[in-house]
VEXPADO-782282 format. One line per field, with one value per residue (C-alpha): x, y, z. Coordinates in steps of 0.5 Angstrom, whole numbers. Layout:
% residues N
c1: [X	...] $
c2: [Y	...] $
c3: [Z	...] $
//
This chain:
% residues 665
c1: [82	85	81	83	81	74	73	76	71	65	67	70	66	67	74	74	68	73	78	74	74	67	64	60	54	58	64	59	56	63	65	59	60	67	66	61	65	71	66	63	69	72	65	66	73	72	66	70	76	71	68	75	78	72	72	77	78	75	69	68	68	64	58	57	56	49	44	42	35	33	35	31	29	22	16	14	6	5	9	4	-2	1	2	-5	-8	-4	-6	-14	-13	-10	-15	-20	-16	-14	-7	-6	-7	-3	3	5	4	9	14	13	14	20	24	24	25	29	31	24	22	14	15	19	14	8	12	13	6	4	8	6	-2	-1	3	8	14	19	18	19	25	29	28	30	36	38	37	42	47	47	48	54	57	58	61	64	60	64	64	57	53	48	42	45	46	39	37	41	39	32	33	36	30	25	29	29	21	20	24	20	13	16	16	24	25	33	34	30	34	41	39	37	44	47	44	48	54	52	57	54	47	41	35	30	32	31	24	23	26	21	15	17	18	11	9	12	10	17	15	19	25	24	27	34	33	32	38	43	40	41	48	49	47	49	42	40	33	32	25	23	16	14	16	12	6	6	7	1	-3	-2	-4	3	3	8	13	10	12	19	20	18	21	28	26	25	32	36	31	29	27	21	19	12	10	12	8	2	3	4	-3	-6	-6	-13	-16	-18	-16	-11	-7	-8	-4	1	3	3	7	12	12	13	19	22	23	29	32	35	36	28	26	23	19	16	14	10	7	5	2	-2	-4	-7	-11	-14	-16	-19	-14	-13	-9	-4	-4	-2	3	7	5	9	15	15	15	21	25	24	26	21	18	11	9	6	2	-1	-3	-5	-10	-13	-14	-18	-22	-24	-25	-30	-26	-26	-24	-18	-16	-16	-12	-7	-7	-6	0	3	2	6	12	12	9	12	8	2	1	1	-5	-6	-6	-11	-15	-15	-17	-23	-26	-25	-28	-34	-35	-35	-41	-37	-39	-37	-30	-29	-31	-26	-21	-23	-22	-15	-14	-20	-18	-13	-15	-11	-12	-6	-6	-10	-12	-15	-19	-22	-23	-27	-32	-32	-33	-39	-42	-42	-45	-51	-52	-50	-50	-55	-52	-53	-52	-45	-43	-45	-41	-35	-36	-37	-31	-27	-29	-28	-21	-19	-21	-18	-21	-21	-28	-31	-37	-38	-38	-43	-48	-47	-49	-55	-56	-55	-62	-65	-64	-67	-73	-72	-73	-74	-67	-64	-67	-64	-57	-57	-60	-54	-49	-52	-51	-45	-37	-38	-43	-37	-37	-42	-42	-44	-49	-52	-53	-55	-61	-63	-63	-67	-72	-73	-75	-79	-83	-83	-87	-92	-89	-88	-87	-82	-78	-79	-76	-70	-68	-68	-63	-59	-59	-58	-51	-49	-48	-45	-51	-47	-52	-53	-57	-62	-63	-64	-69	-72	-73	-76	-81	-83	-84	-89	-92	-97	-103	-102	-98	-100	-96	-90	-90	-91	-85	-81	-83	-82	-75	-73	-76	-71	-65	-67	-67	-75	-76	-83	-85	-82	-85	-92	-91	-88	-94	-99	-96	-96	-104	-107	-103	-106	-100	-96	-89	-90	-93	-87	-82	-85	-84	-77	-76	-80	-76	-70	-72	-75	-68	-64	-68	-66	-73	-71	-77	-82	-77	-78	-85	-86	-82	-86	-93	-90	-88	-95	-98	-94	-91	-89	-86	-80	-78	-79	-72	-70	-75	-72	-65	-66	-70	-64	-59	-63	-63	-56	-53	-58	-61	-55	-60	-56	-61	-66	-62	-60	-67	-69	-63	-65	-72	-69	-65	-71	-76	-72	-66	-65	-66	-60	-61	-59	-51	-51	-55	-51	-45	-48	-50	-43	-40	-45	-44	-36	-37	-41	-36] $
c2: [-398	-399	-402	-409	-410	-407	-412	-417	-415	-416	-422	-425	-421	-427	-426	-419	-421	-426	-421	-416	-411	-408	-407	-400	-399	-394	-399	-405	-401	-398	-406	-408	-403	-404	-412	-411	-406	-411	-417	-413	-411	-418	-421	-416	-417	-424	-423	-419	-424	-429	-425	-423	-430	-432	-427	-423	-416	-414	-418	-415	-408	-409	-411	-406	-410	-406	-401	-395	-395	-388	-388	-382	-376	-376	-373	-366	-365	-362	-368	-373	-369	-369	-377	-378	-374	-378	-384	-381	-380	-387	-390	-387	-389	-381	-383	-377	-373	-377	-377	-370	-370	-376	-372	-366	-371	-375	-368	-367	-374	-377	-383	-385	-391	-390	-384	-387	-393	-388	-384	-391	-393	-386	-386	-393	-392	-385	-388	-383	-388	-383	-378	-384	-386	-380	-379	-386	-385	-379	-382	-387	-383	-379	-385	-388	-381	-381	-388	-394	-400	-404	-398	-398	-400	-405	-400	-396	-403	-405	-398	-398	-405	-402	-397	-401	-406	-400	-397	-403	-404	-397	-398	-405	-401	-396	-402	-402	-409	-410	-404	-407	-413	-409	-405	-411	-414	-409	-412	-419	-415	-412	-415	-419	-418	-420	-424	-418	-415	-421	-422	-414	-416	-422	-418	-413	-418	-421	-414	-412	-419	-422	-429	-432	-430	-431	-438	-435	-429	-434	-438	-432	-430	-436	-436	-429	-431	-438	-440	-446	-445	-437	-435	-443	-442	-435	-438	-444	-440	-436	-442	-445	-439	-440	-447	-449	-454	-458	-452	-451	-458	-458	-452	-454	-461	-457	-453	-460	-462	-456	-455	-462	-459	-456	-463	-463	-456	-457	-463	-460	-454	-460	-463	-457	-455	-455	-462	-461	-466	-463	-461	-468	-470	-465	-466	-474	-474	-469	-473	-480	-476	-474	-481	-481	-476	-480	-475	-474	-481	-482	-475	-476	-483	-481	-475	-480	-484	-478	-476	-482	-483	-476	-478	-485	-489	-494	-499	-494	-491	-497	-499	-492	-493	-500	-497	-491	-496	-500	-494	-491	-497	-502	-501	-502	-495	-492	-499	-498	-491	-492	-498	-493	-488	-493	-494	-487	-487	-492	-497	-503	-509	-505	-504	-511	-513	-508	-511	-518	-516	-512	-518	-522	-517	-514	-519	-515	-509	-513	-515	-508	-505	-500	-506	-510	-504	-503	-510	-510	-504	-506	-513	-509	-505	-511	-514	-519	-518	-525	-524	-517	-518	-524	-519	-513	-518	-519	-511	-512	-518	-515	-513	-507	-503	-499	-496	-491	-497	-501	-496	-495	-502	-503	-498	-500	-508	-506	-502	-508	-512	-507	-505	-512	-518	-516	-518	-512	-516	-518	-511	-508	-513	-511	-504	-505	-509	-504	-498	-502	-505	-498	-492	-487	-490	-485	-484	-486	-481	-485	-491	-489	-487	-494	-498	-494	-496	-503	-503	-499	-505	-510	-505	-503	-496	-494	-497	-494	-487	-487	-489	-483	-478	-481	-479	-472	-471	-475	-475	-474	-468	-463	-465	-461	-466	-472	-468	-466	-473	-476	-471	-472	-479	-479	-474	-479	-484	-479	-478	-485	-486	-480	-475	-470	-464	-467	-469	-461	-460	-464	-462	-455	-457	-460	-454	-449	-453	-452	-445	-446	-450	-456	-461	-468	-468	-473	-467	-462	-467	-468	-460	-460	-465	-462	-455	-458	-463	-458	-459	-467	-470	-477	-476	-474	-480	-485	-481	-482	-489	-491	-488	-492	-499	-497	-496	-503	-506	-507	-504	-507	-504	-497	-497	-498	-492	-487	-489	-488	-481	-480	-482	-479	-473	-466	-463	-461	-461	-468	-471	-468	-470	-477	-477	-476	-481	-486	-485	-486	-492	-495	-493	-497	-503	-503	-500	-494	-493	-493	-488	-483	-484	-482	-476	-474	-475	-470	-465	-465	-465	-459	-455	-449	-453	-451	-458	-459	-457	-463	-468	-466	-467	-473	-476	-473	-477	-483	-483	-482	-486	-492	-492	-489	-485	-479	-475	-476	-474	-467	-466	-466	-462	-457	-456	-454	-448	-446	-447	-446	-442	-439	-445	-449	-454	-450	-450	-458	-458	-454	-457	-464	-462	-459	-466	-470	-466	-466	-474	-474	-469] $
c3: [218	211	205	205	212	211	205	210	216	211	208	215	220	225	225	228	233	236	236	240	234	234	227	227	222	218	217	215	210	207	207	204	198	197	197	192	187	187	186	180	177	177	174	168	167	167	162	157	157	155	150	147	147	143	138	134	136	129	130	137	135	129	133	139	145	146	142	145	148	145	138	137	141	144	140	142	143	136	132	136	134	127	127	129	123	119	122	121	114	112	116	112	105	104	103	99	105	110	105	106	114	114	110	115	121	117	116	123	126	120	125	127	122	123	119	114	113	113	107	103	104	101	95	93	95	91	85	87	85	82	88	93	89	89	96	98	94	97	104	102	99	105	109	106	105	113	114	110	110	115	120	121	127	127	127	121	117	118	115	109	108	108	103	98	98	98	92	88	90	87	81	80	81	75	71	71	73	71	75	81	81	80	86	90	88	93	99	98	99	106	111	117	114	118	116	117	110	106	109	107	100	99	101	95	90	91	91	84	82	81	84	79	82	89	89	86	91	97	95	95	102	105	102	105	112	112	114	110	112	112	109	108	113	109	102	104	106	99	95	99	98	90	90	89	95	92	93	100	102	99	103	109	109	108	114	118	115	118	124	126	133	129	126	130	128	121	120	123	117	112	114	115	107	103	102	95	90	87	93	96	90	90	97	96	90	94	100	97	93	100	102	99	104	109	114	114	112	119	119	112	113	119	116	110	115	118	111	109	116	115	108	111	107	112	109	106	113	116	112	113	121	121	117	122	127	125	123	130	134	133	140	137	140	134	132	138	138	131	133	139	134	129	135	135	128	129	125	130	125	123	130	132	126	128	135	132	128	134	138	133	132	139	144	150	148	146	154	156	160	154	149	153	154	146	144	149	146	139	141	144	139	134	138	141	148	152	149	151	158	158	156	161	166	165	167	173	176	180	187	187	180	179	172	169	164	169	172	165	164	171	168	161	164	168	163	158	163	164	157	153	157	162	168	173	179	177	175	181	185	180	182	189	190	186	191	197	195	192	196	191	185	179	177	184	182	175	179	184	178	175	181	181	173	175	180	174	169	175	175	182	181	188	190	184	185	192	190	185	191	195	190	189	197	199	198	190	191	190	183	179	173	178	182	176	173	179	180	173	173	180	176	170	175	179	172	171	177	176	180	176	181	184	178	176	183	182	175	177	183	177	173	179	180	173	172	166	163	162	162	158	152	156	161	156	153	160	161	155	156	163	160	155	160	163	159	159	164	162	155	159	164	158	154	160	161	153	154	160	156	150	155	158	151	151	144	143	149	148	141	143	148	143	139	144	145	138	137	144	146	146	147	140	143	146	140	136	141	140	133	133	138	135	128	131	134	127	125	130	129	121	119	115	111	117	120	114	113	121	119	113	116	122	117	114	120	123	118	122	128	131	130	122	120	125	122	115	117	120	114	110	114	114	106	106	111	111	104	100	97	95	91	96	102	98	96	104	106	100	103	110	106	102	108	114	112	119	123	127	122	116	117	118	111	107	110	108	101	100	102	98	91	92	92	86	82] $
//
């Protein structure tokens, strides 16, 4: 069978089978090999035709199609031993011993760049600049004598560029500035330069302290490579480290102009610059000046909005956000995102103002579930509970809840009814209908726990506990967070009912089901309470009941129970815990002076307590945030650093002192 038939019987085997021609295994294998070779040859020919059609022959042969995988012969065992010795000397800081070893290695393996780099580090570290310069010049002459610049391969050109840069570096270290720059001028004349050599040149100029000429060098490098953004990011980092943030931002904005796809990453770089006053002023001024650049006007406006927001300059941030919204097409998306972020920053009043403006300018966006949910949250945060409840109903009134915002609104509205409107039955009905009409409702476990809370508000403790236990054992038991919270809630009720041992058992189950220890703060408080209650279970029960009364809004009853524990408990741990809880209650009820007095009495009574730093920290926070007494707050924080320097509160105290002192200055 001839070759064409062999190929045909591989590509069209059925044609031969129909004719009754058998295909032996050998024939099939040979036909496969021949067909594969033909397809491969055709593919390579097509590829070569494409490349040559898009490049001139000179360009094609000037850039070899591939680089050799092995640029040097493998190291023998003796060379590897010497390399380890050189690295050992270098790690010890003994470069005078490492240098001759690197020189010996380079003499046997001149193509191996790590040995050359080792020599370079040795010359610099031992101040043998002249010796290094002689070697570098010798290597450069030898290289250029072998072939012309246009005849060099990519690897050879890279190596020549490296020698040119290093020659200038060593001349610069010999205080021969003019000679260094004259040598570096040769770099710009290299044909088809890569960016690597210019990164090396920038490093050399910084090492030689020629930062004043960096701008000119970068300009020439960009012209030589045709890359207008070359070195921009590195140069920006350099200027930022020198405190010249205006130059850093200018470089980053130029990079953004030429590479808009990197805009988001560049914005992060600009916003991550230091937050001292001088840097902020430089960044703000540079960004404002850049607003004139049409191609990046939108990006700069967005950065300014985030810059002002980060500095809590809400009005300026909002102004830039509105402009960015108009520049971006006027959809209202950025305004809505701004309103949502204001909520996270505890600025519900401003958030509501933005939402009102958006309702006037973007009515369609204002009617979206996201916008409705944001408005309800803002109203609730402002204490306008009836209005918030009404807005939530716009999302929860539908029988089928389809959006994420509708699911979230269901939980938030029910919590609002429980915690503020004191309508537990209405909340329970809302949640039950939601579960019934939406079997796959998101957050079903949280809803089950909230239904238990509605019974708790009604003081039906047994029913609430049963609901919590059902949640810990039912369909949501596979969710470790839901299960743990359900068991902790049941344990709190156990303790309120005087069943201490049962509470301890449930808390143990909750902890075992959370191997990573991710229990809520109330669970950790309960664990500490039970651990300290062995000698005074009545005090532990009263503390638990006080927490419940506080949760139910009965502050007077909670205060009475906390005070009873404080006066009658025989367990110091329970007394100290009662102090913290009572002080927080006084603070929440706008009695900061009484809170500080309670904490100071406890400090006098328990000066060696593990909670003493917490007493001081809370006292300092009340003085700072509630009374505006900066000096008094700093005194409290300083007492932590002096008397309890190794406590967990010391880090926060130090941070607060720095922040308060910076505001004063």
